[in-house]
DSSP file (Angstrom, degrees, kcal/mol; ACC not computed):
  #  RESIDUE AA STRUCTURE BP1 BP2  ACC     N-H-->O    O-->H-N    N-H-->O    O-->H-N    TCO  KAPPA ALPHA  PHI   PSI    X-CA   Y-CA   Z-CA
    1    1 A X              0   0    0      0, 0.0     2,-0.2     0, 0.0     5,-0.0   0.000 360.0 360.0 360.0 128.3  350.6 -121.4   93.6
    2    2 A X    >   -     0   0    0      1,-0.1     3,-2.3     4,-0.0     4,-0.4  -0.574 360.0 -96.3-102.1 172.5  354.3 -121.6   93.0
    3    3 A X  G >  S+     0   0    0      1,-0.3     3,-1.0    -2,-0.2    -1,-0.1   0.743 120.4  63.3 -58.9 -25.8  357.0 -119.2   94.3
    4    4 A X  G 3  S+     0   0    0      1,-0.2    -1,-0.3     4,-0.0     4,-0.1   0.732  97.1  58.8 -71.3 -19.8  357.1 -117.4   90.9
    5    5 A X  G <  S+     0   0    0     -3,-2.3     2,-0.4     2,-0.1    -1,-0.2   0.597  84.2  98.5 -83.6 -11.3  353.5 -116.3   91.5
    6    6 A X  S <  S-     0   0    0     -3,-1.0     5,-0.0    -4,-0.4    -3,-0.0  -0.636  83.5-113.5 -82.3 130.3  354.3 -114.5   94.8
    7    7 A X     >  -     0   0    0     -2,-0.4     4,-2.6     1,-0.1     3,-0.2  -0.322  25.0-120.2 -57.7 140.3  354.7 -110.8   94.5
    8    8 A X  H  > S+     0   0    0      1,-0.2     4,-2.2     2,-0.2     5,-0.2   0.836 112.8  53.1 -55.8 -34.9  358.3 -109.7   95.2
    9    9 A X  H  > S+     0   0    0      2,-0.2     4,-2.3     1,-0.2    -1,-0.2   0.920 111.3  45.1 -68.2 -42.6  357.3 -107.5   98.1
   10   10 A X  H  > S+     0   0    0     -3,-0.2     4,-2.8     2,-0.2     5,-0.2   0.894 112.3  52.2 -66.7 -39.1  355.3 -110.4   99.8
   11   11 A X  H  X S+     0   0    0     -4,-2.6     4,-2.3     2,-0.2    -2,-0.2   0.915 110.4  48.3 -62.1 -41.9  358.2 -112.8   99.2
   12   12 A X  H  X S+     0   0    0     -4,-2.2     4,-2.3    -5,-0.2    -2,-0.2   0.913 111.0  51.0 -64.2 -42.8  360.6 -110.3  100.8
   13   13 A X  H  X S+     0   0    0     -4,-2.3     4,-0.8     1,-0.2    -2,-0.2   0.948 111.8  46.5 -59.0 -49.4  358.2 -109.9  103.8
   14   14 A X  H  < S+     0   0    0     -4,-2.8     3,-0.4     1,-0.2     4,-0.3   0.879 114.5  48.1 -62.3 -38.0  357.9 -113.7  104.2
   15   15 A X  H  < S+     0   0    0     -4,-2.3    -1,-0.2    -5,-0.2    -2,-0.2   0.857 122.1  33.2 -69.6 -35.3  361.7 -114.1  104.0
   16   16 A X  H  X S+     0   0    0     -4,-2.3     4,-2.7    -5,-0.2     5,-0.2   0.255  81.6 112.2-108.2  11.7  362.5 -111.2  106.4
   17   17 A X  H  X S+     0   0    0     -4,-0.8     4,-2.4    -3,-0.4     5,-0.2   0.913  82.0  45.2 -54.4 -49.2  359.6 -111.5  108.9
   18   18 A X  H  > S+     0   0    0     -4,-0.3     4,-2.4     1,-0.2    -1,-0.2   0.879 112.1  52.8 -65.4 -36.7  361.7 -112.7  111.8
   19   19 A X  H  > S+     0   0    0      2,-0.2     4,-2.7     1,-0.2    -1,-0.2   0.922 109.3  49.9 -60.9 -43.9  364.3 -110.0  111.0
   20   20 A X  H  X S+     0   0    0     -4,-2.7     4,-2.6     2,-0.2     5,-0.3   0.918 109.5  50.8 -61.5 -44.3  361.6 -107.4  111.1
   21   21 A X  H  X S+     0   0    0     -4,-2.4     4,-2.3    -5,-0.2    -1,-0.2   0.935 112.4  47.0 -59.9 -46.0  360.2 -108.6  114.4
   22   22 A X  H  X S+     0   0    0     -4,-2.4     4,-1.7     2,-0.2    -2,-0.2   0.915 111.5  51.1 -62.0 -43.5  363.7 -108.5  115.9
   23   23 A X  H  X S+     0   0    0     -4,-2.7     4,-1.3     1,-0.2    -2,-0.2   0.928 116.6  38.9 -59.7 -47.9  364.4 -105.0  114.5
   24   24 A X  H  X S+     0   0    0     -4,-2.6     4,-2.7     1,-0.2     6,-0.3   0.755 107.4  64.3 -79.1 -23.4  361.1 -103.6  115.9
   25   25 A X  H  X>S+     0   0    0     -4,-2.3     4,-1.7    -5,-0.3     5,-0.7   0.918 104.8  47.2 -61.2 -42.8  361.4 -105.6  119.2
   26   26 A X  H  <5S+     0   0    0     -4,-1.7    -2,-0.2     2,-0.2    -1,-0.2   0.912 116.1  43.7 -65.0 -42.9  364.6 -103.6  120.0
   27   27 A X  H  <5S+     0   0    0     -4,-1.3    -2,-0.2     1,-0.2    -1,-0.2   0.860 123.0  35.4 -73.6 -36.1  363.0 -100.3  119.2
   28   28 A X  H  <5S-     0   0    0     -4,-2.7    -1,-0.2     2,-0.2    -2,-0.2   0.597  95.6-137.5 -93.3 -12.8  359.7 -100.9  120.9
   29   29 A X  T  <5S+     0   0    0     -4,-1.7     2,-0.3    -5,-0.3    -3,-0.2   0.847  72.8  95.4  57.2  36.7  361.1 -102.9  123.8
   30   30 A X     >< -     0   0    0     -5,-0.7     4,-1.9    -6,-0.3    -2,-0.2  -0.905  62.3-155.3-159.2 125.4  358.3 -105.3  123.5
   31   31 A X  H  > S+     0   0    0     -2,-0.3     4,-2.7     2,-0.2     5,-0.2   0.919 101.6  49.7 -63.8 -44.3  357.9 -108.7  121.7
   32   32 A X  H  > S+     0   0    0      1,-0.2     4,-2.6     2,-0.2     5,-0.2   0.921 111.0  48.0 -64.1 -44.3  354.1 -108.2  121.5
   33   33 A X  H  > S+     0   0    0      2,-0.2     4,-2.4     1,-0.2    -1,-0.2   0.893 112.6  49.7 -64.0 -38.8  354.3 -104.7  120.1
   34   34 A X  H  X S+     0   0    0     -4,-1.9     4,-2.6     2,-0.2     5,-0.2   0.929 110.8  49.0 -64.7 -45.3  356.8 -105.9  117.5
   35   35 A X  H  X S+     0   0    0     -4,-2.7     4,-2.0     1,-0.2    -2,-0.2   0.921 112.7  48.4 -60.0 -44.0  354.7 -108.8  116.5
   36   36 A X  H  X S+     0   0    0     -4,-2.6     4,-2.2     2,-0.2    -1,-0.2   0.916 111.7  49.5 -62.4 -43.2  351.7 -106.5  116.2
   37   37 A X  H  X S+     0   0    0     -4,-2.4     4,-2.0     2,-0.2    -2,-0.2   0.917 110.5  48.9 -64.1 -43.8  353.6 -104.0  114.1
   38   38 A X  H  X S+     0   0    0     -4,-2.6     4,-1.8     1,-0.2    -1,-0.2   0.861 110.4  52.0 -66.1 -34.2  355.0 -106.6  111.7
   39   39 A X  H  X S+     0   0    0     -4,-2.0     4,-2.1    -5,-0.2    -1,-0.2   0.894 107.3  53.0 -65.7 -38.9  351.4 -108.0  111.3
   40   40 A X  H  X S+     0   0    0     -4,-2.2     4,-2.0     2,-0.2    -2,-0.2   0.873 104.8  55.3 -63.1 -36.9  350.3 -104.4  110.5
   41   41 A X  H  X S+     0   0    0     -4,-2.0     4,-1.5     1,-0.2    -1,-0.2   0.946 107.3  49.9 -59.1 -47.0  353.0 -104.3  107.8
   42   42 A X  H  X S+     0   0    0     -4,-1.8     4,-0.6     1,-0.2     3,-0.4   0.914 109.0  51.4 -57.9 -43.7  351.6 -107.4  106.3
   43   43 A X  H >< S+     0   0    0     -4,-2.1     3,-0.5     1,-0.2    -1,-0.2   0.857 109.0  51.8 -63.3 -33.8  348.1 -105.9  106.3
   44   44 A X  H 3< S+     0   0    0     -4,-2.0    -1,-0.2     1,-0.2    -2,-0.2   0.777 111.1  46.7 -73.3 -26.1  349.4 -102.8  104.5
   45   45 A X  H 3< S+     0   0    0     -4,-1.5     2,-0.5    -3,-0.4    -1,-0.2   0.396  86.9 117.5-100.4   4.7  351.1 -104.7  101.8
   46   46 A X  S << S+     0   0    0     -4,-0.6     2,-0.1    -3,-0.5    -1,-0.1  -0.972  79.8  28.5-116.3 122.3  348.2 -107.1  101.0
   47   47 A X  S    S-     0   0    0     -2,-0.5    -1,-0.2     1,-0.1     3,-0.1   0.624 112.0-121.5 -70.1 155.9  347.2 -106.7   98.3
   48   48 A X        -     0   0    0     -2,-0.1    -2,-0.1     1,-0.1    -3,-0.1  -0.251  32.4 -93.7 -64.7 151.7  350.6 -105.6   97.0
   49   49 A X        -     0   0    0      1,-0.1    -1,-0.1     2,-0.1   -40,-0.1  -0.306  26.1-131.3 -63.5 150.7  350.9 -102.2   95.4
   50   50 A X  S    S+     0   0    0     -3,-0.1    -1,-0.1     2,-0.1     2,-0.1   0.861  85.0  83.8 -71.8 -35.5  350.6 -102.2   91.6
   51   51 A X  S    S-     0   0    0      1,-0.1     2,-0.1     0, 0.0    -2,-0.1  -0.403  91.1-107.1 -71.0 144.3  353.7 -100.0   91.2
   52   52 A X        -     0   0    0     -2,-0.1     2,-0.5     1,-0.0    -1,-0.1  -0.436  27.4-142.6 -69.5 143.9  357.1 -101.8   91.1
   53   53 A X        -     0   0    0      1,-0.1     3,-0.4    -2,-0.1    -1,-0.0  -0.951   3.7-156.6-113.2 121.8  359.2 -101.4   94.3
   54   54 A X  S    S+     0   0    0     -2,-0.5     2,-0.4     1,-0.3    -1,-0.1   0.896  87.9  23.2 -65.2 -42.5  362.9 -101.1   93.6
   55   55 A X     >  -     0   0    0      1,-0.1     4,-2.3     2,-0.0    -1,-0.3  -0.793  66.2-178.2-129.5  88.4  364.1 -102.2   97.1
   56   56 A X  H  > S+     0   0    0     -2,-0.4     4,-2.3    -3,-0.4     5,-0.2   0.852  83.0  53.2 -58.0 -37.6  361.4 -104.3   98.8
   57   57 A X  H  > S+     0   0    0      2,-0.2     4,-2.2     1,-0.2    -1,-0.2   0.941 110.7  45.9 -64.4 -46.7  363.4 -104.7  102.1
   58   58 A X  H  > S+     0   0    0      1,-0.2     4,-2.6     2,-0.2     5,-0.2   0.897 111.4  53.9 -62.1 -39.4  364.0 -101.0  102.4
   59   59 A X  H  X S+     0   0    0     -4,-2.3     4,-2.8     1,-0.2    -1,-0.2   0.921 108.5  48.9 -60.0 -44.7  360.3 -100.4  101.7
   60   60 A X  H  X S+     0   0    0     -4,-2.3     4,-2.6     1,-0.2    -2,-0.2   0.913 113.0  46.4 -63.8 -43.4  359.2 -102.9  104.5
   61   61 A X  H  X S+     0   0    0     -4,-2.2     4,-2.4     2,-0.2    -1,-0.2   0.894 114.4  47.7 -66.9 -38.8  361.5 -101.2  107.1
   62   62 A X  H  X S+     0   0    0     -4,-2.6     4,-2.6     2,-0.2    -2,-0.2   0.930 112.7  49.0 -66.8 -44.7  360.4  -97.7  106.1
   63   63 A X  H  X S+     0   0    0     -4,-2.8     4,-2.5    -5,-0.2    -2,-0.2   0.931 113.0  47.6 -59.4 -46.5  356.7  -98.8  106.2
   64   64 A X  H  X S+     0   0    0     -4,-2.6     4,-2.6     1,-0.2    -1,-0.2   0.900 111.0  50.9 -62.0 -41.6  357.3 -100.4  109.6
   65   65 A X  H  X S+     0   0    0     -4,-2.4     4,-2.6     2,-0.2    -1,-0.2   0.911 110.8  48.8 -63.8 -41.4  359.1  -97.3  110.9
   66   66 A X  H  X S+     0   0    0     -4,-2.6     4,-2.5     2,-0.2    -2,-0.2   0.920 112.2  48.2 -63.8 -42.9  356.3  -95.1  109.8
   67   67 A X  H  X S+     0   0    0     -4,-2.5     4,-2.3     2,-0.2    -2,-0.2   0.904 111.5  51.1 -62.9 -40.5  353.7  -97.3  111.4
   68   68 A X  H  X S+     0   0    0     -4,-2.6     4,-2.4     2,-0.2    -2,-0.2   0.929 111.1  47.2 -62.8 -45.7  355.7  -97.4  114.6
   69   69 A X  H  X S+     0   0    0     -4,-2.6     4,-2.6     1,-0.2    -2,-0.2   0.903 111.3  51.5 -64.1 -40.7  356.0  -93.6  114.7
   70   70 A X  H  X S+     0   0    0     -4,-2.5     4,-2.4     1,-0.2    -1,-0.2   0.915 110.7  49.1 -60.4 -42.5  352.3  -93.2  114.0
   71   71 A X  H  X S+     0   0    0     -4,-2.3     4,-2.3     2,-0.2    -2,-0.2   0.913 111.4  48.5 -64.0 -43.4  351.5  -95.6  116.9
   72   72 A X  H  X S+     0   0    0     -4,-2.4     4,-2.4     2,-0.2    -2,-0.2   0.922 111.8  49.4 -63.7 -44.6  353.8  -93.7  119.3
   73   73 A X  H  X S+     0   0    0     -4,-2.6     4,-2.6     1,-0.2    -2,-0.2   0.914 110.7  50.4 -60.7 -43.1  352.3  -90.4  118.3
   74   74 A X  H  X S+     0   0    0     -4,-2.4     4,-2.3     1,-0.2    -1,-0.2   0.910 110.9  48.8 -61.8 -43.1  348.8  -91.8  118.9
   75   75 A X  H  X S+     0   0    0     -4,-2.3     4,-2.3     2,-0.2    -1,-0.2   0.896 111.9  49.0 -64.9 -40.0  349.7  -93.1  122.3
   76   76 A X  H  X S+     0   0    0     -4,-2.4     4,-2.7     2,-0.2     5,-0.2   0.919 111.0  49.4 -66.2 -42.9  351.2  -89.8  123.3
   77   77 A X  H  X S+     0   0    0     -4,-2.6     4,-2.8     1,-0.2    -2,-0.2   0.926 111.9  48.8 -61.4 -43.5  348.2  -87.9  122.2
   78   78 A X  H  X S+     0   0    0     -4,-2.3     4,-2.6     1,-0.2    -1,-0.2   0.903 111.4  50.2 -63.3 -40.8  345.9  -90.2  124.1
   79   79 A X  H  X S+     0   0    0     -4,-2.3     4,-2.4     2,-0.2    -2,-0.2   0.920 112.7  45.8 -63.5 -44.3  348.1  -89.9  127.2
   80   80 A X  H  X S+     0   0    0     -4,-2.7     4,-2.8     2,-0.2     5,-0.2   0.920 112.9  50.7 -64.2 -42.8  348.0  -86.1  127.0
   81   81 A X  H  X S+     0   0    0     -4,-2.8     4,-2.4    -5,-0.2    -2,-0.2   0.925 112.3  46.6 -61.0 -45.0  344.3  -86.1  126.4
   82   82 A X  H  X S+     0   0    0     -4,-2.6     4,-2.6     2,-0.2    -1,-0.2   0.901 112.8  49.7 -64.6 -40.5  343.7  -88.3  129.4
   83   83 A X  H  X S+     0   0    0     -4,-2.4     4,-2.8     2,-0.2    -2,-0.2   0.910 111.7  48.6 -64.7 -41.6  346.0  -86.2  131.6
   84   84 A X  H  X S+     0   0    0     -4,-2.8     4,-2.8     2,-0.2     5,-0.2   0.910 111.2  50.7 -63.6 -41.7  344.2  -83.0  130.5
   85   85 A X  H  X S+     0   0    0     -4,-2.4     4,-2.1     2,-0.2    -2,-0.2   0.939 113.7  43.8 -61.5 -47.6  340.8  -84.6  131.2
   86   86 A X  H  X S+     0   0    0     -4,-2.6     4,-2.1     1,-0.2    -2,-0.2   0.904 114.1  51.2 -64.4 -40.3  341.9  -85.7  134.7
   87   87 A X  H  X S+     0   0    0     -4,-2.8     4,-1.3     2,-0.2    -2,-0.2   0.887 109.2  50.1 -64.2 -39.6  343.5  -82.3  135.3
   88   88 A X  H  <>S+     0   0    0     -4,-2.8     5,-1.1     1,-0.2    -1,-0.2   0.889 112.0  48.4 -66.1 -38.4  340.4  -80.5  134.2
   89   89 A X  H ><5S+     0   0    0     -4,-2.1     3,-0.6     1,-0.2    -2,-0.2   0.864 114.1  45.9 -68.6 -35.2  338.3  -82.7  136.6
   90   90 A X  H 3<5S+     0   0    0     -4,-2.1    -1,-0.2     1,-0.2    -2,-0.2   0.677  96.2  76.4 -81.3 -17.0  340.7  -82.1  139.4
   91   91 A X  T 3<5S-     0   0    0     -4,-1.3    -1,-0.2    -5,-0.2    -2,-0.1   0.170 127.5 -76.6 -84.2  20.9  340.9  -78.3  138.8
   92   92 A X  T < 5S+     0   0    0     -3,-0.6    -3,-0.1     1,-0.3    -2,-0.1   0.335  89.0 134.7 107.8  -7.9  337.6  -77.7  140.4
   93   93 A X      < -     0   0    0     -5,-1.1    -1,-0.3     1,-0.1     0, 0.0  -0.322  64.1-118.7 -69.2 161.1  335.2  -78.8  137.7
   94   94 A X  S    S+     0   0    0      2,-0.1     2,-0.5    -4,-0.0    -1,-0.1   0.051  73.8 120.9 -90.9  26.7  332.3  -81.0  138.8
   95   95 A X        -     0   0    0     -6,-0.2     2,-0.6    -7,-0.2    -3,-0.1  -0.782  50.8-152.1 -92.6 130.3  333.4  -84.0  136.7
   96   96 A X        -     0   0    0     -2,-0.5     2,-0.4    -6,-0.0    -2,-0.1  -0.884   9.9-168.8-100.5 128.7  334.1  -87.1  138.5
   97   97 A X        -     0   0    0     -2,-0.6     2,-0.4   -11,-0.1    -2,-0.0  -0.933   6.0-165.9-113.2 142.8  336.6  -89.5  136.9
   98   98 A X        -     0   0    0     -2,-0.4     4,-0.0     2,-0.1    -2,-0.0  -0.984  26.1-162.4-132.2 138.5  337.0  -93.0  138.3
   99   99 A X  S    S+     0   0    0     -2,-0.4     2,-0.1     2,-0.1    -1,-0.1   0.467  70.1  98.9 -91.1  -3.7  339.6  -95.6  137.8
  100  100 A X  S    S-     0   0    0      1,-0.1    -2,-0.1     6,-0.0     3,-0.1  -0.446  84.1 -99.7 -79.9 155.8  337.2  -98.2  139.1
  101  101 A X        -     0   0    0      1,-0.1    -1,-0.1    -2,-0.1    -2,-0.1  -0.278  50.0 -82.9 -69.1 162.1  335.2 -100.4  136.7
  102  102 A X     >  -     0   0    0      1,-0.1     4,-2.4     4,-0.0     3,-0.2  -0.279  42.5-111.5 -61.5 154.0  331.6  -99.6  135.8
  103  103 A X  H  > S+     0   0    0      1,-0.2     4,-2.5     2,-0.2     5,-0.2   0.877 117.1  50.4 -59.0 -41.7  329.1 -100.9  138.4
  104  104 A X  H  > S+     0   0    0      2,-0.2     4,-2.2     1,-0.2    -1,-0.2   0.858 110.9  49.6 -68.9 -33.0  327.6 -103.5  136.0
  105  105 A X  H  > S+     0   0    0     -3,-0.2     4,-2.3     2,-0.2    -2,-0.2   0.907 111.6  48.8 -68.1 -41.1  331.1 -104.8  135.2
  106  106 A X  H  X S+     0   0    0     -4,-2.4     4,-2.4     2,-0.2    -2,-0.2   0.907 111.9  49.1 -64.5 -41.5  332.0 -105.1  138.9
  107  107 A X  H  X S+     0   0    0     -4,-2.5     4,-2.5     2,-0.2    -2,-0.2   0.926 111.0  49.4 -63.4 -44.9  328.7 -106.9  139.6
  108  108 A X  H  X S+     0   0    0     -4,-2.2     4,-2.4     1,-0.2    -1,-0.2   0.897 111.4  49.8 -61.8 -39.9  329.3 -109.3  136.8
  109  109 A X  H  X S+     0   0    0     -4,-2.3     4,-2.5     2,-0.2    -1,-0.2   0.908 110.5  49.5 -66.1 -41.5  332.8 -110.0  138.0
  110  110 A X  H  X S+     0   0    0     -4,-2.4     4,-2.3     2,-0.2    -2,-0.2   0.910 111.9  48.8 -63.4 -41.2  331.5 -110.6  141.6
  111  111 A X  H  X S+     0   0    0     -4,-2.5     4,-2.0     2,-0.2    -2,-0.2   0.911 112.0  48.5 -64.9 -42.0  328.9 -113.0  140.3
  112  112 A X  H  X S+     0   0    0     -4,-2.4     4,-2.3     2,-0.2    -2,-0.2   0.907 111.0  50.7 -64.1 -41.9  331.5 -114.9  138.2
  113  113 A X  H  X S+     0   0    0     -4,-2.5     4,-2.8     1,-0.2    -2,-0.2   0.904 108.0  52.5 -61.9 -41.7  333.8 -115.1  141.2
  114  114 A X  H  X S+     0   0    0     -4,-2.3     4,-2.1     1,-0.2    -1,-0.2   0.891 109.3  50.1 -62.0 -39.1  331.0 -116.5  143.3
  115  115 A X  H  X S+     0   0    0     -4,-2.0     4,-2.1     2,-0.2    -2,-0.2   0.920 111.4  48.2 -64.2 -43.4  330.4 -119.2  140.7
  116  116 A X  H  X S+     0   0    0     -4,-2.3     4,-2.7     1,-0.2    -2,-0.2   0.923 110.7  50.6 -63.8 -44.3  334.1 -120.1  140.6
  117  117 A X  H  X S+     0   0    0     -4,-2.8     4,-2.5     1,-0.2    -1,-0.2   0.898 109.3  51.8 -60.8 -40.6  334.2 -120.3  144.4
  118  118 A X  H  X S+     0   0    0     -4,-2.1     4,-1.0     2,-0.2    -1,-0.2   0.913 111.2  46.9 -62.6 -42.4  331.2 -122.5  144.4
  119  119 A X  H >< S+     0   0    0     -4,-2.1     3,-0.7     1,-0.2     4,-0.4   0.928 112.3  49.8 -65.8 -43.8  332.8 -124.9  141.9
  120  120 A X  H >< S+     0   0    0     -4,-2.7     3,-1.4     1,-0.2    -2,-0.2   0.895 107.3  54.9 -61.9 -39.8  336.1 -124.9  143.8
  121  121 A X  H 3< S+     0   0    0     -4,-2.5    -1,-0.2     1,-0.3    -2,-0.2   0.745 106.6  52.3 -65.8 -22.2  334.2 -125.7  147.0
  122  122 A X  T << S+     0   0    0     -4,-1.0    -1,-0.3    -3,-0.7    -2,-0.2   0.453  87.2 108.2 -91.9  -1.6  332.7 -128.7  145.3
  123  123 A X  S <  S-     0   0    0     -3,-1.4    -3,-0.0    -4,-0.4    39,-0.0  -0.365  85.6 -89.4 -71.9 154.5  336.0 -130.1  144.1
  124  124 A X     >  -     0   0    0      1,-0.1     4,-2.9     4,-0.1     3,-0.3  -0.309  45.6-106.3 -58.1 150.6  337.4 -133.3  145.7
  125  125 A X  H  > S+     0   0    0      1,-0.2     4,-2.5     2,-0.2     5,-0.2   0.846 117.9  47.7 -53.2 -43.0  339.6 -132.4  148.7
  126  126 A X  H  > S+     0   0    0      2,-0.2     4,-2.4     1,-0.2    -1,-0.2   0.907 114.6  46.3 -67.2 -40.3  343.0 -133.1  147.1
  127  127 A X  H  > S+     0   0    0     -3,-0.3     4,-2.6     2,-0.2    -2,-0.2   0.915 112.9  50.9 -65.9 -43.0  342.1 -131.2  144.0
  128  128 A X  H  X S+     0   0    0     -4,-2.9     4,-2.6     2,-0.2    -2,-0.2   0.919 111.6  47.1 -59.9 -45.8  340.8 -128.3  146.1
  129  129 A X  H  X S+     0   0    0     -4,-2.5     4,-2.7    -5,-0.2     5,-0.2   0.920 113.2  47.5 -64.6 -45.4  344.0 -128.3  148.2
  130  130 A X  H  X S+     0   0    0     -4,-2.4     4,-2.5     1,-0.2     5,-0.3   0.915 113.4  49.1 -62.2 -42.7  346.3 -128.3  145.1
  131  131 A X  H  X>S+     0   0    0     -4,-2.6     4,-2.6    -5,-0.2     5,-0.8   0.922 112.3  47.8 -62.7 -45.4  344.2 -125.6  143.5
  132  132 A X  I  X>S+     0   0    0     -4,-2.6     5,-1.9     3,-0.2     4,-1.3   0.940 114.9  44.9 -61.6 -49.0  344.3 -123.4  146.6
  133  133 A X  I  <5S+     0   0    0     -4,-2.7     6,-2.3     3,-0.2    -2,-0.2   0.913 123.2  35.0 -63.5 -43.0  348.1 -123.8  147.1
  134  134 A X  I  <5S+     0   0    0     -4,-2.5     4,-0.5    -5,-0.2    -2,-0.2   0.960 128.4  29.1 -79.2 -52.4  348.9 -123.2  143.5
  135  135 A X  I  <5S+     0   0    0     -4,-2.6    -3,-0.2    -5,-0.3    -2,-0.1   0.846 131.6  29.7 -82.4 -34.7  346.4 -120.7  142.3
  136  136 A X  I  <<S+     0   0    0     -4,-1.3    -3,-0.2    -5,-0.8    -4,-0.1   0.850 128.5  35.0 -96.5 -38.3  345.7 -118.7  145.5
  137  137 A X  S   <S-     0   0    0     -5,-1.9    -3,-0.2     2,-0.1    -4,-0.1   0.562 101.7-126.3 -95.2  -8.5  348.9 -119.0  147.4
  138  138 A X        +     0   0    0     -4,-0.5    -4,-0.2    -6,-0.3     2,-0.2   0.643  51.1 154.2  79.6  15.8  351.2 -118.9  144.4
  139  139 A X        -     0   0    0     -6,-2.3    -1,-0.2     1,-0.1    -2,-0.1  -0.498  42.0-123.0 -73.8 146.3  353.2 -122.0  145.0
  140  140 A X     >  -     0   0    0     -2,-0.2     4,-2.6     1,-0.1     5,-0.2  -0.272  34.5 -93.5 -78.9 177.5  354.7 -123.7  141.9
  141  141 A X  H  > S+     0   0    0      1,-0.2     4,-2.5     2,-0.2     5,-0.2   0.894 125.4  49.5 -62.0 -41.1  353.9 -127.3  141.0
  142  142 A X  H  > S+     0   0    0      2,-0.2     4,-2.3     1,-0.2    -1,-0.2   0.918 113.1  46.6 -65.2 -42.6  357.0 -128.7  142.8
  143  143 A X  H  > S+     0   0    0      2,-0.2     4,-2.5     1,-0.2    -2,-0.2   0.895 112.7  50.2 -65.8 -40.1  356.3 -126.6  146.0
  144  144 A X  H  X S+     0   0    0     -4,-2.6     4,-2.1     2,-0.2    -2,-0.2   0.922 110.1  50.4 -63.4 -43.9  352.6 -127.7  145.9
  145  145 A X  H  X>S+     0   0    0     -4,-2.5     5,-2.0    -5,-0.2     4,-1.6   0.913 111.7  48.0 -60.6 -43.5  353.6 -131.3  145.5
  146  146 A X  H  <5S+     0   0    0     -4,-2.3    -1,-0.2     1,-0.2    -2,-0.2   0.911 111.5  49.9 -64.2 -42.4  356.0 -131.1  148.5
  147  147 A X  H  <5S+     0   0    0     -4,-2.5    -1,-0.2     1,-0.2    -2,-0.2   0.843 118.2  39.2 -65.3 -33.7  353.4 -129.4  150.7
  148  148 A X  H  <5S-     0   0    0     -4,-2.1    -1,-0.2    -5,-0.2    -2,-0.2   0.626 106.5-124.2 -91.5 -14.7  350.8 -132.0  149.9
  149  149 A X  T  <5S+     0   0    0     -4,-1.6     2,-0.2     1,-0.3    -3,-0.2   0.837  73.2 111.7  73.3  32.7  353.2 -135.0  150.0
  150  150 A X  S   <S-     0   0    0     -5,-2.0    -1,-0.3    -6,-0.2    -2,-0.1  -0.758  73.2 -82.8-127.4 175.5  352.3 -136.1  146.5
  151  151 A X     >  -     0   0    0     -2,-0.2     4,-1.9     1,-0.1     5,-0.1  -0.383  33.4-118.0 -78.1 159.1  354.1 -136.2  143.1
  152  152 A X  H  > S+     0   0    0      1,-0.2     4,-2.5     2,-0.2     5,-0.2   0.877 116.6  58.0 -61.5 -37.9  354.4 -133.2  140.8
  153  153 A X  H  > S+     0   0    0      1,-0.2     4,-2.2     2,-0.2    -1,-0.2   0.892 104.1  51.2 -60.0 -40.9  352.5 -135.2  138.2
  154  154 A X  H  > S+     0   0    0      2,-0.2     4,-2.7     1,-0.2    -1,-0.2   0.914 109.1  50.8 -63.5 -41.8  349.6 -135.6  140.7
  155  155 A X  H  X S+     0   0    0     -4,-1.9     4,-2.8     1,-0.2     5,-0.2   0.929 109.1  51.0 -61.2 -44.9  349.5 -131.9  141.3
  156  156 A X  H  X S+     0   0    0     -4,-2.5     4,-2.3     1,-0.2    -1,-0.2   0.903 111.8  47.5 -59.8 -41.0  349.4 -131.2  137.6
  157  157 A X  H  X S+     0   0    0     -4,-2.2     4,-2.5     2,-0.2    -1,-0.2   0.909 111.4  50.8 -66.5 -41.6  346.5 -133.6  137.2
  158  158 A X  H  X S+     0   0    0     -4,-2.7     4,-2.5     2,-0.2    -2,-0.2   0.933 111.3  47.7 -60.7 -46.2  344.7 -132.0  140.2
  159  159 A X  H  X S+     0   0    0     -4,-2.8     4,-2.8     1,-0.2     5,-0.2   0.926 112.9  48.2 -62.7 -45.0  345.1 -128.5  138.7
  160  160 A X  H  X S+     0   0    0     -4,-2.3     4,-2.7    -5,-0.2     5,-0.2   0.894 110.5  52.0 -63.2 -39.4  343.9 -129.6  135.3
  161  161 A X  H  X S+     0   0    0     -4,-2.5     4,-2.2     2,-0.2    -2,-0.2   0.933 112.0  46.6 -61.1 -45.9  340.9 -131.3  136.9
  162  162 A X  H  X S+     0   0    0     -4,-2.5     4,-2.4     2,-0.2    -2,-0.2   0.927 113.8  47.0 -62.7 -46.0  340.0 -128.1  138.8
  163  163 A X  H  X S+     0   0    0     -4,-2.8     4,-2.8     1,-0.2     5,-0.2   0.907 111.9  50.4 -64.4 -41.9  340.4 -125.9  135.7
  164  164 A X  H  X S+     0   0    0     -4,-2.7     4,-2.3    -5,-0.2    -1,-0.2   0.914 111.4  48.8 -62.0 -41.9  338.4 -128.2  133.5
  165  165 A X  H  X S+     0   0    0     -4,-2.2     4,-2.1    -5,-0.2     5,-0.3   0.919 111.9  48.8 -64.7 -43.3  335.6 -128.3  136.1
  166  166 A X  H  X>S+     0   0    0     -4,-2.4     4,-3.4     1,-0.2     5,-0.9   0.946 113.2  46.9 -61.7 -48.2  335.6 -124.5  136.4
  167  167 A X  H  X5S+     0   0    0     -4,-2.8     4,-0.6     1,-0.2    -1,-0.2   0.875 111.8  51.2 -62.3 -36.5  335.5 -124.0  132.7
  168  168 A X  H  <5S+     0   0    0     -4,-2.3    -1,-0.2    -5,-0.2    -2,-0.2   0.883 121.3  32.0 -67.9 -37.6  332.7 -126.6  132.3
  169  169 A X  H  <5S+     0   0    0     -4,-2.1    -2,-0.2    -5,-0.2    -3,-0.2   0.830 135.8  22.1 -90.6 -33.8  330.5 -125.0  134.9
  170  170 A X  H  <5S-     0   0    0     -4,-3.4    -3,-0.2    -5,-0.3    -2,-0.1   0.771  89.4-159.5-105.4 -33.6  331.4 -121.3  134.6
  171  171 A X     <<       0   0    0     -5,-0.9    -1,-0.1    -4,-0.6    -3,-0.1  -0.307 360.0 360.0  79.9-169.3  332.8 -121.0  131.1
  172  172 A X              0   0    0     -5,-0.1    -1,-0.2    -2,-0.1    -5,-0.1   0.419 360.0 360.0 -91.3 360.0  335.0 -118.2  129.8
């Protein structure tokens, strides 16, 4: 397919994609939300509309703005609905609302954690120490290396060894 076969609206989208992301990043104050919105624009224009569009760039920005406003309205409605639900439960109704996970999810998480702890306990001592300092105590690689008296490269290898072993035994 050569460039002449691309619909003008799709060509404009491809040409201005990064501009669109930047425009919506500022308005949404989030890189991820902007990326999602620009992806939604693409989904809305594929396949391209049959009718000719006089100003494809303006069309893309208007479409994105409409999608952004729809998303904001949906989030506000959901927030109000959740607040009303919580308020109704707190106003004397016999409904219990919980912010805790469901019991079966909590049990599954505890079991998974127990599996991870077992794998970590079976790691070689240096790998175990690097893993503990970095993942549990929050030291960066350089700090972990200094605490252990080894090179940063060794710490990186230890962490990767630990993570690979955990993934191999526990999975995702």
